[in-house]
C-alpha positions as CSV (number, residue, x, y, z in Angstrom):
1,M,98.8,12.1,18.4
2,D,95.7,10.3,19.7
3,M,96.2,6.9,21.1
4,M,94.5,4.2,19.1
5,D,91.6,2.5,21.0
6,N,92.0,-1.1,21.9
7,I,88.5,-2.5,22.2
8,L,87.3,-5.7,23.7
9,F,84.0,-6.8,22.2
10,I,81.9,-9.1,24.5
11,T,79.5,-11.6,22.9
12,G,78.0,-15.1,23.2
13,R,78.4,-18.3,21.3
14,L,75.6,-17.8,18.7
15,A,76.5,-14.2,17.9
16,E,80.3,-14.6,17.7
17,N,80.5,-15.3,13.9
18,N,77.9,-12.5,13.2
19,L,79.9,-10.0,15.3
20,R,83.2,-10.9,13.6
21,K,81.6,-10.5,10.2
22,V,80.2,-7.1,11.0
23,I,83.5,-5.8,12.5
24,D,85.3,-7.1,9.4
25,L,83.0,-5.0,7.2
26,I,83.9,-1.7,9.0
27,E,86.2,-0.2,6.5
28,N,88.0,2.5,8.5
29,K,89.0,0.6,11.6
30,N,91.0,3.1,13.6
31,F,91.1,0.7,16.5
32,K,92.6,-2.6,17.6
33,Y,90.2,-5.2,19.0
34,E,89.5,-8.6,20.3
35,V,86.2,-10.5,20.2
36,R,85.7,-12.5,23.4
37,N,82.9,-15.2,23.6
38,L,82.0,-15.6,27.3
39,G,80.5,-19.0,26.7
40,I,76.8,-18.0,27.0
41,N,74.7,-19.0,24.1
42,V,72.5,-15.9,23.7
43,A,74.3,-12.6,24.1
44,A,71.1,-10.7,24.9
45,L,70.6,-12.8,28.0
46,M,73.9,-11.5,29.6
47,T,73.9,-9.2,32.6
48,T,76.6,-6.9,33.8
49,Q,77.1,-9.2,36.7
50,I,77.7,-12.2,34.4
51,I,80.1,-10.1,32.3
52,E,82.0,-9.0,35.4
53,K,82.3,-12.6,36.6
54,N,83.4,-14.1,33.3
55,I,85.2,-11.4,31.4
56,G,88.7,-12.5,32.4
57,S,91.7,-10.2,31.9
58,I,91.1,-6.8,30.4
59,K,94.7,-5.7,30.6
60,G,95.6,-3.4,27.6
61,F,92.0,-2.6,26.7
62,N,90.7,1.0,27.1
63,K,87.1,0.2,26.0
64,V,84.8,-2.7,26.4
65,I,81.7,-3.0,24.2
66,I,79.0,-5.3,25.6
67,P,75.8,-6.6,23.8
68,G,73.1,-3.9,23.4
69,K,70.4,-5.9,25.2
70,A,72.6,-6.9,28.2
71,R,70.9,-5.8,31.4
72,G,72.5,-3.9,34.2
73,D,74.2,-0.7,35.1
74,I,77.2,-0.1,32.9
75,D,78.5,2.7,35.1
76,I,78.9,0.3,38.0
77,L,80.6,-2.2,35.7
78,S,82.9,0.4,34.4
79,S,83.9,1.4,37.9
80,K,84.5,-2.2,39.0
81,L,86.6,-3.0,35.9
82,N,88.3,0.4,35.8
83,V,87.7,0.7,32.1
84,S,85.2,2.4,29.8
85,V,82.2,0.1,29.2
86,I,79.9,0.9,26.3
87,R,76.6,-0.7,25.5
88,G,76.4,-1.6,21.8
89,P,73.3,-1.3,19.6
90,D,70.4,-3.7,19.9
91,E,71.0,-5.1,16.4
92,L,74.5,-6.1,15.3
93,K,73.9,-4.7,11.8
94,D,73.9,-1.2,13.4
95,L,77.3,-1.6,15.0
96,P,79.2,0.2,12.2
97,V,77.2,3.3,13.0
98,M,79.1,3.6,16.3
99,F,82.2,4.0,14.2
100,G,80.8,6.6,11.7
101,E,79.8,4.1,9.0
102,K,76.5,2.9,7.5
103,P,74.6,-0.1,9.0
104,L,75.2,-3.5,7.4
105,K,72.9,-4.4,4.6
106,Y,72.5,-7.9,3.3
107,D,72.3,-8.9,-0.4
108,L,68.9,-10.6,-1.1
109,S,69.3,-10.6,-4.9
110,K,70.5,-14.2,-5.0
111,Y,69.1,-17.6,-4.0
112,E,69.9,-21.3,-4.5
113,A,66.6,-23.3,-4.6
114,H,64.1,-23.0,-7.4
115,I,60.3,-22.7,-6.7
116,F,57.8,-25.0,-8.4
117,A,54.4,-23.5,-7.9
118,E,51.5,-25.9,-8.4
119,I,48.2,-25.1,-9.9
120,T,46.4,-28.1,-8.4
121,D,43.1,-27.9,-10.3
122,A,44.4,-27.0,-13.7
123,A,42.3,-29.8,-15.4
124,V,39.0,-27.9,-14.6
125,L,40.3,-24.4,-15.4
126,S,40.4,-22.7,-18.8
127,I,43.7,-22.0,-20.5
128,E,43.1,-18.2,-20.1
129,K,42.6,-18.6,-16.3
130,I,45.7,-20.8,-15.9
131,I,47.8,-18.3,-17.8
132,S,46.6,-15.6,-15.5
133,I,47.5,-17.7,-12.4
134,A,50.8,-18.6,-13.9
135,N,51.7,-14.9,-14.5
136,N,50.7,-14.2,-10.9
137,F,52.9,-17.0,-9.5
138,R,55.9,-15.9,-11.7
139,D,55.6,-12.3,-10.6
140,R,55.7,-13.5,-7.0
141,G,58.8,-15.6,-7.3
142,A,57.9,-18.9,-8.9
143,D,60.5,-20.3,-11.3
144,I,58.5,-23.3,-12.6
145,I,54.7,-23.6,-13.1
146,D,53.5,-27.0,-12.0
147,I,50.4,-28.2,-13.8
148,G,48.4,-30.4,-11.4
149,C,46.2,-33.1,-12.9
150,L,43.1,-34.6,-11.0
151,P,42.4,-38.3,-10.7
152,N,39.6,-39.4,-13.1
153,E,39.2,-35.8,-14.4
154,P,39.6,-35.4,-18.2
155,F,42.2,-32.9,-19.3
156,P,41.5,-32.4,-23.0
157,H,43.4,-29.1,-23.2
158,L,46.6,-30.4,-21.5
159,E,48.8,-30.4,-24.6
160,E,47.5,-27.0,-25.8
161,L,48.0,-25.5,-22.4
162,I,51.6,-26.7,-22.1
163,K,52.4,-25.4,-25.5
164,E,50.9,-22.0,-24.7
165,L,52.8,-21.8,-21.4
166,K,56.1,-22.6,-23.3
167,N,55.2,-19.9,-25.9
168,R,55.0,-17.4,-23.1
169,E,58.5,-18.5,-21.9
170,F,57.4,-20.4,-18.7
171,Y,59.2,-23.4,-17.3
172,V,56.6,-26.1,-16.9
173,S,56.2,-29.3,-14.9
174,L,53.4,-31.7,-15.1
175,D,52.1,-33.6,-12.0
176,S,50.0,-36.6,-12.8
177,H,49.3,-40.3,-11.8
178,N,48.1,-41.0,-15.3
179,E,50.8,-42.5,-17.5
180,Q,49.2,-41.2,-20.7
181,E,49.0,-37.7,-19.4
182,L,52.7,-37.8,-18.4
183,I,53.6,-38.9,-21.9
184,K,51.4,-36.3,-23.6
185,G,52.6,-33.6,-21.4
186,S,56.3,-34.5,-22.0
187,K,55.8,-34.6,-25.8
188,A,54.0,-31.2,-25.6
189,G,57.2,-29.6,-24.0
190,A,57.0,-30.0,-20.2
191,D,60.4,-29.4,-18.7
192,Y,59.7,-31.7,-15.7
193,I,57.5,-34.7,-15.0
194,L,56.1,-35.6,-11.5
195,S,56.6,-38.4,-10.6
196,L,58.3,-41.6,-11.6
197,K,58.8,-44.5,-9.2
198,S,59.6,-48.2,-9.5
199,S,56.2,-49.1,-10.9
200,N,56.3,-46.6,-13.8
201,I,60.0,-46.1,-14.3
202,H,59.6,-47.7,-17.7
203,L,58.2,-44.3,-18.9
204,L,61.8,-43.1,-19.1
205,D,61.9,-44.5,-22.6
206,K,58.8,-42.5,-23.6
207,I,59.4,-39.0,-22.1
208,D,61.8,-36.2,-23.0
209,S,61.3,-34.3,-19.7
210,I,63.4,-34.3,-16.5
211,P,61.7,-36.8,-14.2
212,I,61.1,-36.3,-10.5
213,L,61.9,-39.6,-8.9
214,I,60.0,-40.7,-5.7
215,P,60.0,-43.9,-3.6
216,E,57.3,-46.5,-4.3
217,K,56.0,-45.8,-0.8
218,P,57.3,-42.9,1.4
219,D,59.1,-45.2,3.8
220,D,60.6,-47.4,1.1
221,I,63.7,-45.4,0.5
222,D,65.5,-48.3,-1.0
223,S,63.1,-48.2,-4.0
224,L,64.2,-44.6,-4.6
225,Y,67.9,-45.5,-4.4
226,E,67.3,-48.2,-7.0
227,I,65.9,-45.9,-9.6
228,I,68.4,-43.2,-8.8
229,D,71.2,-45.7,-9.5
230,L,69.5,-46.6,-12.7
231,C,69.4,-43.0,-13.9
232,L,73.0,-42.4,-12.9
233,K,74.1,-45.6,-14.7
234,N,72.3,-44.4,-17.9
235,R,73.3,-40.8,-17.5
236,I,69.7,-39.6,-17.3
237,T,69.2,-36.1,-15.7
238,F,66.7,-36.4,-12.8
239,V,65.5,-34.8,-9.5
240,A,64.9,-37.0,-6.4
241,D,62.2,-36.4,-3.8
242,P,62.0,-38.8,-0.8
243,I,58.6,-37.1,0.1
244,L,58.1,-34.8,3.1
245,E,55.4,-36.3,5.3
246,P,52.8,-34.5,7.5
247,I,53.3,-34.1,11.2
248,H,52.5,-37.3,13.2
249,H,52.4,-39.2,9.9
250,G,56.1,-39.7,9.5
251,F,57.3,-36.1,9.5
252,T,60.5,-36.6,11.5
253,E,61.5,-39.8,9.7
254,S,61.0,-38.1,6.4
255,I,63.4,-35.3,7.3
256,V,65.9,-38.0,8.2
257,R,65.4,-39.6,4.7
258,Y,66.3,-36.2,3.1
259,Y,69.4,-36.2,5.2
260,K,70.4,-39.7,4.3
261,L,69.7,-39.1,0.6
262,R,72.0,-36.1,0.5
263,E,74.6,-38.0,2.5
264,K,74.5,-41.0,0.1
265,Y,74.3,-38.8,-3.1
266,P,76.3,-35.6,-2.5
267,D,75.8,-34.2,-6.0
268,I,72.3,-35.1,-7.2
269,H,69.4,-32.6,-7.4
270,I,66.8,-33.0,-4.7
271,M,63.3,-31.6,-4.4
272,M,61.2,-31.0,-1.3
273,G,57.4,-30.6,-1.5
274,T,56.5,-28.4,1.4
275,G,52.7,-28.6,1.0
276,N,52.3,-31.6,3.4
277,I,53.4,-29.3,6.2
278,T,52.1,-25.9,5.2
279,E,48.7,-27.1,4.0
280,L,48.1,-29.7,6.7
281,T,49.2,-27.6,9.7
282,H,47.0,-24.9,11.0
283,A,49.7,-22.4,11.8
284,D,51.0,-19.3,10.1
285,T,53.1,-20.4,7.2
286,T,55.8,-17.8,7.5
287,G,57.6,-19.5,10.4
288,I,57.0,-23.0,8.9
289,T,58.4,-21.9,5.6
290,M,61.6,-20.3,7.1
291,T,62.2,-23.4,9.2
292,L,61.9,-25.8,6.3
293,M,64.1,-23.4,4.3
294,G,66.8,-23.9,6.9
295,I,66.7,-27.6,6.3
296,I,66.6,-27.0,2.5
297,S,69.6,-24.7,2.7
298,E,71.7,-27.0,5.0
299,L,71.0,-30.1,2.9
300,R,71.5,-28.2,-0.4
301,I,68.1,-29.1,-1.6
302,N,67.7,-27.6,-5.1
303,H,63.9,-27.4,-5.7
304,I,60.9,-26.6,-3.7
305,L,57.3,-27.6,-4.7
306,T,54.8,-25.2,-3.2
307,T,51.0,-25.1,-3.1
308,E,48.5,-22.4,-2.2
309,V,45.3,-24.4,-1.8
310,S,44.2,-23.6,1.7
311,N,43.3,-20.0,2.6
312,H,46.1,-19.9,5.3
313,C,48.6,-20.7,2.6
314,A,47.6,-17.9,0.3
315,T,51.1,-16.2,0.4
316,V,53.3,-19.3,0.5
317,I,55.1,-18.4,-2.8
318,D,56.0,-14.9,-1.6
319,E,57.2,-16.3,1.7
320,T,59.2,-19.1,0.1
321,D,60.8,-16.6,-2.3
322,L,61.9,-14.3,0.6
323,A,62.9,-17.3,2.8
324,R,65.2,-18.7,0.2
325,R,67.0,-15.3,-0.2
326,I,67.3,-14.9,3.5
327,A,68.7,-18.4,3.9
328,F,71.2,-18.0,1.1
329,S,72.4,-14.6,2.5
330,S,72.8,-16.3,5.9
331,K,74.8,-19.1,4.4
332,L,77.1,-16.7,2.3
333,D,77.8,-14.5,5.3
334,N,78.0,-17.3,7.8
335,V,75.5,-15.7,10.1
336,T,72.3,-16.7,11.7
337,P,69.2,-15.6,9.7
338,K,68.4,-12.8,12.2
339,H,68.0,-9.2,11.2
340,I,68.6,-9.9,7.6
341,H,65.1,-9.0,6.5
342,N,61.8,-8.4,8.5
343,G,59.5,-9.7,5.8
344,L,58.7,-12.9,7.6
345,L,57.9,-11.1,10.9
346,T,54.3,-10.7,10.1
347,T,52.7,-11.0,13.5
348,H,55.2,-9.4,15.9
349,S,57.8,-6.7,15.5
350,D,61.5,-7.4,16.0
351,K,61.7,-4.5,18.5
352,S,60.0,-3.8,21.8
353,F,57.8,-0.8,22.2
354,A,59.7,2.4,21.2
355,Y,58.8,4.4,24.2
356,S,58.0,3.8,27.9
357,I,54.9,5.3,29.5
358,N,57.1,7.8,31.3
359,E,58.7,8.9,28.1
360,I,55.3,9.4,26.5
361,S,54.1,11.3,29.5
362,E,57.1,13.7,29.2
363,M,56.5,14.2,25.5
364,A,52.8,14.9,26.2
365,K,53.8,18.0,28.3
366,D,55.0,19.7,25.1
367,V,51.7,19.4,23.3
368,K,50.1,22.8,22.9
369,D,46.9,22.1,20.9
370,T,43.7,20.0,21.2
371,N,44.6,17.5,18.4
372,Y,44.8,14.0,19.9
373,R,48.0,12.0,19.7
374,I,48.1,8.3,20.0
375,M,51.1,6.2,21.2
376,I,51.6,2.8,22.8
377,S,53.8,1.4,25.5
378,D,53.9,-1.7,27.6
379,K,51.2,-0.1,29.7
380,G,48.7,0.2,26.9
381,I,47.4,2.9,24.5
382,S,48.0,6.5,25.5
383,L,45.7,9.2,24.0
384,F,46.5,12.8,24.8
385,N,46.3,16.5,23.8
386,K,47.1,19.7,25.7
387,N,44.1,19.2,28.0
388,S,44.2,15.5,28.8
389,F,46.3,12.3,29.1
390,F,44.7,8.9,29.2
391,T,46.2,5.4,29.1
392,D,44.1,2.2,28.7
393,I,44.1,-1.1,27.0
394,D,40.5,-1.1,25.7
395,P,39.8,1.8,23.3
396,F,36.1,1.8,24.3
397,N,37.2,3.0,27.7
398,F,38.2,6.3,26.0
399,Y,34.7,6.9,24.7
400,E,33.4,9.1,27.5
401,K,36.6,11.0,27.9
402,I,37.4,12.2,24.5
403,E,36.1,15.6,23.2
404,V,35.4,15.8,19.5
405,D,32.5,18.4,19.7
406,G,30.3,16.6,17.3
407,D,33.0,16.3,14.6
408,I,32.0,13.0,13.0
409,G,35.1,12.9,10.8
410,H,37.4,13.3,13.8
411,A,35.5,10.7,15.8
412,F,35.7,8.3,12.9
413,Y,39.4,8.9,12.5
414,L,40.1,8.4,16.3
415,G,38.1,5.1,16.1
416,V,40.2,3.8,13.3
417,E,43.5,4.9,14.8
418,L,42.7,3.5,18.3
419,A,41.7,0.2,16.7
420,K,45.0,0.0,14.9
421,A,46.8,0.9,18.2
422,Q,45.0,-1.8,20.0
423,I,46.0,-4.4,17.4
424,A,49.6,-3.2,17.6
425,Y,49.6,-3.3,21.4
426,Q,48.1,-6.8,21.5
427,L,50.6,-8.2,19.0
428,K,53.5,-6.1,20.3
429,K,53.9,-4.5,16.9
430,N,55.3,-1.0,16.0
431,Y,52.6,1.6,15.9
432,E,52.9,5.1,14.4
433,Q,49.8,7.4,14.1
434,D,48.6,7.8,10.6
435,E,50.8,5.0,9.3
436,E,49.6,1.5,8.2
437,L,50.6,-1.4,10.5
438,E,53.3,-3.5,8.9
439,W,52.5,-7.2,8.1
440,G,55.8,-8.2,6.4
441,C,55.5,-10.0,3.1
442,L,51.8,-10.6,3.5
443,T,50.9,-7.2,2.2
444,K,52.4,-4.9,-0.4
445,S,53.0,-1.3,0.5
446,E,54.4,1.6,-1.5
447,D,57.5,3.4,-0.1
448,D,56.6,6.5,1.8
449,D,58.3,9.6,0.4
450,K,59.1,11.7,3.5
451,L,59.7,14.8,1.3
452,I,56.1,15.0,0.2
453,F,53.2,15.9,2.4
454,K,50.4,13.4,2.4
455,E,47.0,14.3,0.8
456,T,44.3,15.5,3.2
457,G,42.6,12.4,4.6
458,P,38.9,11.7,3.9
459,T,37.8,12.5,7.5
460,Y,39.0,16.1,7.0
461,K,37.0,16.6,3.8
462,K,33.4,17.5,3.8
463,K,31.1,14.6,3.2
464,N,29.1,14.6,0.0
465,D,25.4,15.2,0.5
466,S,24.5,13.2,-2.6
């Protein structure tokens, strides 16, 4: 009878909960184990020397599994500890594979926060155009369509628009500084009204919609507390928004206000409008959105108001939808939001280059034809066939070396592929010849069926003379 393994899993502070979760999910655990946190925050920064120094007693264990990215010679460590040392996978979700099971998959079907997607210039758009935008927003994850009104801009079709949206089973909110527009919109069927504050709280008697309550001024949080208490006293359903401010215009203080609001009112519904950060910060919105979603998730903020006015914010709804699912999955499983989904990794890849220059060079020796292969490593782009092997960073440096014998289609193809390879190398993205680069949730791509051969590419077809 085989002796049951007794395994010591080595990890760091931040990964400890994640590791325990993954081990718990291994169904057929034909081993005993202990998880030992060596007191280092990031497990990937460990070395075999650090592990040797801090591991403590290993009496009774016949295997030690260390983090996959821990550097150092595990054979030397095994010899010094007199126990079998095994390097785990780079990603914790793949740990079950070491024990004959499938990698961990996270459930992204659920979320907590609702997305309000604002059509900021609805007053100057036709009903047909607004319906088209609303359908697009809903298809991409929006739960409520927010109709934005413009100051001093007539909105004669406001009531007709809201009724049409309700007929099409949309949830609708109306965002206006005009009291009459708020009243008309509410009577037409708007589900939410943005926004009520001390100076117009009297509208509560004239509207049938759920009001979004805001402070009279962003830094006047007491004015928000007063109207919240009024609504609570009169049992009026509401949502409170202390207003997220732009960076260097009160951003940090506004985050504190959200914290204090949730602390003071543990059970009320809260909204955060993210546009003051996404729209007014020239940085990719994927990371901004996920960071804000972390705050939203920790503070149990129930609603998010998003905008897509600026060009760099063109996919904020998609990003917010994915971020809320990642955050909820992270919360449910008590793990950090790492390796749950790669859709917000739009610029870089989560892995380093798949092959080293030496590995590519060895593979090139098996090539027996003149067709060029393209691969990338930390040394640059490698272009090779049976006759040649070149590595460079700038694709133009291959121009005088490649042999395409006047084949325009082949030359065009190599130009496109080398350009893709250069982008991948510069951004440290994954590159596979003949495959599109991956840009996360920024682009939509169809699943590739590996059982079906791809159609012949246009560069292999004869060019039409007409």
